[in-house]
C-alpha positions as CSV (number, residue, x, y, z in Angstrom):
1,X,35.0,-47.6,29.6
2,X,31.5,-47.3,30.9
3,X,30.5,-44.8,28.2
4,X,31.7,-47.2,25.5
5,X,29.9,-50.1,27.1
6,X,26.7,-48.1,27.2
7,X,27.0,-47.1,23.5
8,X,27.6,-50.8,22.6
9,X,24.6,-51.8,24.7
10,X,22.4,-49.3,22.8
11,X,23.7,-50.5,19.5
12,X,23.0,-54.1,20.5
13,X,19.5,-53.3,21.6
14,X,18.8,-51.4,18.3
15,X,19.6,-54.6,16.3
16,X,16.7,-56.4,18.1
17,X,14.0,-53.7,18.7
18,X,11.0,-56.0,19.1
19,X,12.8,-58.3,21.5
20,X,14.0,-55.3,23.5
21,X,10.5,-53.8,23.7
22,X,9.0,-57.1,24.8
23,X,11.8,-57.7,27.3
24,X,11.3,-54.3,29.0
25,X,7.5,-54.6,29.0
26,X,7.4,-56.0,32.5
27,X,9.5,-53.2,33.8
28,X,7.3,-50.6,32.0
29,X,4.2,-52.0,33.6
30,X,5.7,-52.3,37.0
31,X,7.1,-48.8,37.1
32,X,3.9,-47.3,35.6
33,X,1.9,-49.1,38.3
34,X,4.1,-47.8,41.1
35,X,3.9,-44.2,39.8
36,X,0.1,-44.4,39.3
37,X,-0.6,-45.9,42.7
38,X,1.7,-43.5,44.6
39,X,0.2,-40.5,42.7
40,X,-3.4,-41.5,43.6
41,X,-2.4,-42.4,47.2
42,X,-0.6,-39.1,47.7
43,X,-3.5,-37.3,46.2
44,X,-6.0,-39.0,48.5
45,X,-3.9,-38.2,51.5
46,X,-3.6,-34.5,50.4
47,X,-7.4,-34.4,50.0
48,X,-8.0,-35.9,53.5
49,X,-5.5,-33.4,55.0
50,X,-7.5,-30.6,53.3
51,X,-10.7,-32.0,54.7
52,X,-9.3,-32.1,58.2
53,X,-8.0,-28.5,57.9
54,X,-11.4,-27.4,56.6
55,X,-13.2,-28.9,59.5
56,X,-10.9,-27.7,62.2
57,X,-8.8,-29.4,64.8
58,X,-10.5,-31.4,67.7
59,X,-14.0,-30.8,66.4
60,X,-17.0,-32.9,67.3
61,X,-20.1,-32.8,65.1
62,X,-23.5,-33.3,66.8
63,X,-26.4,-34.0,64.4
64,X,-30.1,-34.8,65.2
65,X,-31.3,-38.4,64.9
66,X,-33.5,-40.0,62.3
67,X,-37.3,-39.9,62.4
68,X,-39.6,-42.8,61.8
69,X,-42.7,-43.1,59.6
70,X,-44.4,-46.2,60.8
71,X,-41.8,-49.0,60.6
72,X,-39.6,-47.0,58.2
73,X,-36.5,-45.2,59.6
74,X,-35.7,-42.0,57.6
75,X,-32.3,-40.6,57.0
76,X,-30.3,-38.9,59.8
77,X,-31.2,-35.3,60.5
78,X,-34.9,-35.7,59.8
79,X,-35.8,-35.0,63.5
80,X,-35.4,-31.6,65.1
81,X,-34.0,-32.6,68.5
82,X,-31.1,-30.2,69.2
83,X,-31.5,-26.8,70.8
84,X,-29.6,-23.8,71.8
85,X,-30.1,-24.9,75.4
86,X,-28.1,-28.1,74.5
87,X,-25.2,-25.8,73.3
88,X,-25.2,-23.9,76.6
89,X,-25.4,-27.1,78.6
90,X,-22.4,-28.6,76.7
91,X,-20.3,-25.5,77.4
92,X,-21.2,-25.5,81.1
93,X,-21.1,-29.2,82.0
94,X,-18.5,-30.7,79.7
95,X,-15.1,-29.3,80.9
96,X,-13.3,-30.9,77.9
97,X,-15.2,-28.6,75.5
98,X,-13.6,-25.2,74.9
99,X,-16.2,-23.7,72.5
100,X,-19.5,-24.8,70.9
101,X,-22.0,-23.3,68.4
102,X,-25.4,-24.3,67.1
103,X,-26.2,-23.6,63.4
104,X,-28.9,-23.9,60.8
105,X,-28.2,-23.8,57.1
106,X,-29.9,-23.6,53.7
107,X,-29.3,-21.9,50.4
108,X,-30.4,-18.7,48.8
109,X,-29.6,-15.8,46.5
110,X,-27.2,-13.1,47.6
111,X,-27.4,-9.8,45.7
112,X,-25.1,-6.7,45.6
113,X,-26.1,-4.0,43.0
114,X,-26.1,-5.7,39.6
115,X,-24.2,-8.8,40.8
116,X,-25.8,-11.9,42.4
117,X,-24.7,-15.3,43.5
118,X,-26.5,-18.4,44.8
119,X,-24.7,-19.7,47.9
120,X,-25.0,-21.6,51.1
121,X,-26.6,-19.6,54.0
122,X,-25.6,-20.4,57.5
123,X,-27.1,-19.0,60.7
124,X,-24.7,-19.3,63.6
125,X,-22.9,-17.5,66.4
126,X,-19.4,-16.1,66.6
127,X,-18.2,-19.2,68.4
128,X,-18.6,-21.1,65.1
129,X,-15.5,-19.5,63.7
130,X,-13.5,-20.3,66.9
131,X,-14.6,-24.0,66.7
132,X,-13.5,-24.3,63.1
133,X,-10.3,-22.3,63.4
134,X,-11.6,-20.0,60.7
135,X,-9.8,-16.6,60.6
136,X,-11.2,-13.4,59.3
137,X,-9.4,-11.8,56.3
138,X,-11.1,-8.4,57.0
139,X,-13.7,-6.9,59.3
140,X,-15.0,-8.5,62.5
141,X,-17.2,-11.2,63.7
142,X,-20.8,-10.9,65.1
143,X,-21.1,-9.0,68.4
144,X,-23.4,-9.8,71.2
145,X,-26.1,-7.2,70.3
146,X,-26.4,-8.6,66.7
147,X,-26.8,-12.1,68.0
148,X,-29.4,-11.3,70.6
149,X,-31.5,-8.8,68.6
150,X,-31.4,-10.6,65.2
151,X,-29.1,-8.0,63.7
152,X,-28.8,-7.7,59.9
153,X,-25.0,-8.4,59.8
154,X,-23.3,-10.8,57.3
155,X,-19.9,-12.5,57.1
156,X,-19.0,-13.6,53.6
157,X,-16.8,-16.5,52.5
158,X,-14.0,-15.6,50.1
159,X,-15.8,-17.0,47.1
160,X,-19.0,-15.0,47.7
161,X,-17.0,-11.9,48.4
162,X,-15.2,-12.3,45.1
163,X,-18.3,-13.0,43.1
164,X,-20.2,-10.0,44.5
165,X,-17.5,-7.4,44.9
166,X,-14.6,-8.5,42.6
167,X,-11.6,-6.6,43.9
168,X,-13.6,-4.0,45.9
169,X,-13.7,-3.9,49.7
170,X,-17.0,-5.5,50.9
171,X,-16.7,-4.2,54.5
172,X,-19.6,-1.8,55.3
173,X,-21.4,-2.5,52.0
174,X,-25.0,-3.5,51.8
175,X,-26.1,-6.8,50.3
176,X,-29.5,-8.4,50.1
177,X,-30.0,-12.0,51.2
178,X,-33.4,-13.4,50.0
179,X,-34.6,-9.8,49.6
180,X,-33.5,-8.8,53.2
181,X,-30.9,-6.1,53.5
182,X,-27.7,-6.9,55.4
183,X,-24.5,-5.1,56.2
184,X,-21.2,-6.9,55.4
185,X,-19.2,-6.8,58.6
186,X,-16.5,-9.4,57.8
187,X,-14.9,-11.6,55.1
188,X,-13.4,-14.9,56.0
189,X,-9.9,-16.1,55.0
190,X,-9.9,-18.8,52.3
191,X,-10.1,-22.3,53.8
192,X,-11.0,-24.7,50.9
193,X,-13.0,-24.3,47.7
194,X,-16.1,-26.1,48.9
195,X,-16.0,-24.3,52.2
196,X,-15.6,-20.7,51.0
197,X,-18.8,-20.5,49.1
198,X,-21.0,-19.5,52.1
199,X,-22.5,-16.5,53.8
200,X,-23.0,-16.4,57.6
201,X,-25.6,-14.4,59.5
202,X,-26.5,-14.4,63.2
203,X,-28.5,-17.5,64.3
204,X,-31.4,-15.5,65.6
205,X,-31.6,-13.5,62.3
206,X,-31.6,-16.7,60.2
207,X,-34.4,-18.1,62.3
208,X,-36.5,-15.0,62.2
209,X,-35.9,-13.9,58.6
210,X,-35.7,-17.0,56.4
211,X,-34.1,-20.3,57.4
212,X,-36.1,-21.0,60.5
213,X,-39.5,-20.6,59.0
214,X,-38.5,-22.4,55.8
215,X,-37.3,-25.4,57.8
216,X,-40.2,-25.5,60.2
217,X,-37.9,-25.1,63.2
218,X,-39.0,-24.0,66.6
219,X,-37.6,-20.9,68.3
220,X,-34.9,-22.7,70.3
221,X,-34.0,-25.4,67.8
222,X,-30.8,-25.8,65.8
223,X,-30.0,-28.1,62.9
224,X,-26.6,-29.2,64.2
225,X,-24.0,-28.4,66.9
226,X,-20.2,-28.2,66.5
227,X,-18.0,-28.4,69.6
228,X,-14.2,-27.9,70.0
229,X,-12.4,-30.1,72.5
230,X,-9.5,-28.7,74.5
231,X,-7.1,-31.3,73.1
232,X,-6.9,-34.3,70.9
233,X,-6.5,-36.5,73.9
234,X,-9.8,-35.3,75.4
235,X,-11.9,-36.0,72.3
236,X,-13.0,-39.5,73.5
237,X,-14.0,-38.3,77.0
238,X,-15.7,-35.2,75.6
239,X,-17.8,-37.4,73.3
240,X,-18.9,-39.7,76.1
241,X,-19.9,-36.8,78.3
242,X,-21.8,-35.1,75.6
243,X,-23.7,-38.3,74.8
244,X,-24.6,-38.8,78.5
245,X,-25.6,-35.2,78.9
246,X,-27.9,-35.1,75.8
247,X,-29.6,-38.3,76.8
248,X,-30.4,-36.8,80.2
249,X,-31.6,-33.5,78.6
250,X,-33.7,-35.3,76.0
251,X,-35.2,-37.7,78.6
252,X,-34.2,-40.8,76.7
253,X,-34.9,-44.1,78.5
254,X,-32.0,-46.6,78.8
255,X,-33.7,-49.0,76.4
256,X,-34.1,-46.4,73.6
257,X,-31.7,-45.2,70.9
258,X,-30.2,-41.7,70.9
259,X,-32.1,-39.1,69.1
260,X,-28.8,-37.5,68.1
261,X,-25.4,-38.6,66.8
262,X,-22.0,-37.4,67.9
263,X,-19.4,-37.8,65.1
264,X,-15.7,-37.1,65.0
265,X,-15.0,-35.9,61.4
266,X,-11.2,-35.9,61.8
267,X,-11.3,-39.5,63.0
268,X,-13.3,-40.5,60.0
269,X,-10.9,-38.7,57.8
270,X,-7.9,-40.5,59.5
271,X,-9.6,-43.8,59.0
272,X,-10.1,-43.0,55.3
273,X,-6.4,-42.1,55.1
274,X,-5.5,-45.4,56.7
275,X,-7.6,-47.3,54.3
276,X,-6.1,-45.5,51.4
277,X,-2.6,-46.2,52.7
278,X,-3.4,-49.9,53.0
279,X,-4.8,-50.1,49.5
280,X,-1.7,-48.2,48.2
281,X,0.6,-50.7,49.9
282,X,-1.3,-53.6,48.4
283,X,-1.2,-52.2,44.9
284,X,2.5,-51.3,45.2
285,X,3.2,-54.9,46.3
286,X,1.4,-56.1,43.1
287,X,3.5,-53.6,41.1
288,X,6.6,-55.0,42.8
289,X,5.7,-58.5,41.6
290,X,5.4,-57.1,38.0
291,X,8.9,-55.6,38.4
292,X,10.1,-59.0,39.6
293,X,8.6,-60.8,36.6
294,X,10.1,-58.2,34.4
295,X,13.5,-58.8,35.9
296,X,13.3,-62.5,35.4
297,X,12.3,-61.9,31.8
298,X,15.4,-59.7,31.4
299,X,17.6,-62.4,32.9
300,X,16.2,-65.1,30.5
301,X,16.6,-62.9,27.5
302,X,20.1,-62.0,28.5
303,X,21.0,-65.7,28.9
304,X,19.7,-66.3,25.4
305,X,21.7,-63.3,24.1
306,X,24.9,-64.7,25.7
307,X,24.3,-68.0,23.9
308,X,23.6,-66.3,20.5
309,X,26.7,-64.1,20.8
310,X,29.2,-66.7,21.9
311,X,31.5,-66.0,18.9
312,X,31.3,-62.3,19.5
313,X,32.5,-62.9,23.0
314,X,35.3,-65.1,21.8
315,X,36.5,-62.5,19.3
316,X,36.4,-59.7,22.0
317,X,38.5,-61.9,24.3
318,X,40.9,-62.8,21.5
319,X,41.7,-59.1,20.8
320,X,42.3,-58.4,24.5
321,X,39.0,-57.9,26.3
322,X,39.2,-58.9,29.9
323,X,36.5,-60.8,31.8
324,X,35.4,-57.7,33.5
325,X,34.9,-56.0,30.1
326,X,32.6,-58.7,29.1
327,X,30.7,-58.5,32.4
328,X,30.4,-54.7,32.0
329,X,29.1,-55.1,28.4
330,X,26.2,-57.4,29.3
331,X,25.5,-55.5,32.6
332,X,25.2,-52.3,30.6
333,X,22.7,-53.9,28.2
334,X,20.6,-55.0,31.2
335,X,20.9,-51.6,32.8
336,X,19.9,-49.8,29.6
337,X,16.9,-52.1,29.1
338,X,15.7,-51.4,32.7
339,X,16.4,-47.7,32.7
340,X,14.6,-47.2,29.4
341,X,11.7,-49.3,30.6
342,X,11.7,-47.3,33.9
343,X,11.6,-43.9,32.0
344,X,8.8,-45.2,29.7
345,X,6.9,-46.5,32.8
346,X,7.2,-43.1,34.5
347,X,5.8,-41.3,31.5
348,X,3.0,-43.9,31.2
349,X,2.3,-43.7,34.9
350,X,2.0,-39.9,34.8
351,X,-0.3,-40.1,31.8
352,X,-2.5,-42.7,33.5
353,X,-2.6,-40.6,36.7
354,X,-3.7,-37.5,34.8
355,X,-6.3,-39.5,32.9
356,X,-7.7,-40.9,36.2
357,X,-7.7,-37.4,37.8
358,X,-9.6,-35.9,34.8
359,X,-12.1,-38.7,34.3
360,X,-12.9,-39.7,37.9
361,X,-12.4,-36.3,39.5
362,X,-9.8,-37.6,41.9
363,X,-6.8,-35.7,43.2
364,X,-3.5,-37.1,42.1
365,X,0.0,-35.8,43.3
366,X,3.1,-37.1,41.4
367,X,5.9,-37.0,44.0
368,X,9.4,-36.5,42.4
369,X,10.8,-38.7,45.1
370,X,8.5,-41.5,44.1
371,X,9.6,-41.1,40.4
372,X,13.3,-41.3,41.4
373,X,12.6,-44.3,43.6
374,X,10.7,-46.1,40.8
375,X,13.5,-45.4,38.2
376,X,16.2,-46.3,40.7
377,X,14.5,-49.6,41.6
378,X,14.2,-50.5,37.9
379,X,17.9,-49.8,37.5
380,X,18.7,-52.1,40.5
381,X,16.4,-54.7,39.0
382,X,18.5,-54.6,35.8
383,X,21.8,-54.9,37.7
384,X,20.5,-57.7,39.9
385,X,19.0,-59.9,37.2
386,X,21.6,-59.0,34.6
387,X,24.6,-60.1,36.8
388,X,24.3,-63.8,36.3
389,X,24.1,-63.7,32.4
390,X,27.0,-61.2,32.5
391,X,29.1,-63.4,34.8
392,X,28.3,-66.4,32.7
393,X,29.5,-64.6,29.5
394,X,32.7,-63.5,31.2
395,X,33.5,-67.1,32.2
396,X,33.4,-68.4,28.7
397,X,36.7,-69.9,27.4
398,X,37.9,-67.8,24.4
399,X,39.0,-70.8,22.4
400,X,35.7,-72.6,22.9
401,X,33.8,-69.4,22.2
402,X,35.6,-68.9,18.8
403,X,34.7,-72.5,17.8
404,X,31.0,-72.1,18.6
405,X,28.7,-72.0,15.6
């Protein structure tokens, strides 16, 4: 019976613990590698998906170009070249764009009664939330009057709302942003931890009250523009038209570089995901080689075991064991070796994944399907590489086996 064969296999492996451990070492390393690589790869893909959701669908990011000091080119964004007029022109002249918004950002202290919080401050328009698919959990967005008259209205991210108001309702309450009083008119729905720590005010208010003067921006300037295309298919054409339009508006000669940069964050995230997938496939292939080496090691050890236990095989055949019973015995030993190695490898892979996540700050996701696949593959490795030694043992002549020394 299979249960008896498994018990015999466990007993045989206990008689040679060191050899058993060394034999299954290749399986342990292979399975641990597969689990670790898949956990890190799944975590990376999850993080990329979160980034895409945080940005919004079909979003183009338009940033100002880099300034020069003599022959030295500074980092991107050091030139103030984008304006609110550019935003209006994009909406009017690029049919592939459904919504667009200009913004300026900085950081500052937000205070409510005896609670305060340092957060990101963003001056923008109501279209910003449409572009980024960012819903309101409570309240409303900015109205036209607040945007044109520099109204003192604020929309809080969920983190800021929690830090300032705990479980209380913020709508209608007064807060102070850099010592300027504002009324909270809305609270945004949670999007992602690094996106929710923000407070929004109308663009005109930010320029007039704090961010504009601090950044040395002109009355019409914006720090960046975000635009939402009508569909994923229209992204490429929208980007081309925006680049042509801004070159015309900024009077850039054909032989000069753009003073702006149009980026597709979702495309960059997709490229990152593709690179992560390629690396994961490469590392999984390497782990597969380790499993192959482990399987060959098991086959070699099982052949040695058959040679050492020839008399045992002869005795079993003499008392009535059939050839298939002998095959089952040695296949069970190979299977137990690989399954044990697979389970140890899963535990080791999970431990390594958690260690990597904690020390490197990466996101890891251990997929139960990947664990089952790794253990199942290790079992198949045992059956495949254990078959020949088992078949060889079952073909031994009982008389010759009993005479063996």
